KOLVEX-225092 format. One line per 4 residues: number of its first residue (from 1); their letters; for each residue x negated, y, z negated of C-alpha. Coordinates in Angstrom, 1 decimal, m for minus. Each point is the difference from the previous one (the first is absolute). Layout:
! KOLVEX-225092
NUM> A> X Y Z | ...
***
This chain:
! KOLVEX-225092
1> XXXX> 0.0 0.0 0.0 | m2.9 2.3 m0.6 | m1.1 m0.3 3.6 | 3.5 0.8 1.2
5> XXXX> 0.1 3.1 m2.2 | m3.4 1.2 1.2 | 1.0 m0.4 3.7 | 3.3 1.8 m0.5
9> XXXX> m1.7 2.9 m1.7 | m2.7 0.2 2.7 | 2.9 0.5 2.5 | 1.4 2.9 m2.0
13> XXXX> 2.9 m2.1 m1.2 | 1.4 m1.2 m3.3 | 0.8 m3.4 m1.4 | 2.6 m0.7 m2.8
17> XXXX> 0.2 m3.3 m1.7 | 2.9 m1.0 m2.3 | 0.3 m3.4 m1.7 | 2.8 m1.5 m2.0
21> XXXX> m0.6 m3.3 m1.8 | 2.1 m2.8 1.4 | 1.1 2.1 3.0 | m3.1 0.8 2.0
25> XXXX> m2.1 2.9 1.2 | 0.8 2.8 2.3 | m2.8 1.7 2.0 | 0.8 3.3 1.7
29> XXXX> m2.5 1.7 2.4 | 0.7 3.6 0.8 | m1.6 1.1 3.3 | m0.5 3.6 1.1
33> XXXX> 2.3 1.3 2.7 | m1.6 0.2 3.4 | 0.4 2.8 2.5 | 1.6 m1.8 3.0
37> XXX> m1.5 2.5 2.4 | m3.5 m1.2 m0.9 | 0.7 m3.6 0.9
***
């Protein structure tokens, strides 16, 4: 998980991890919005 967090941060993004015992873990990656004109 450390490597995933590092990669996400290097891309200028954020990662959120929520875990609830007996229910599982939710991982959310928030990516920056891209300017479509630059693609």
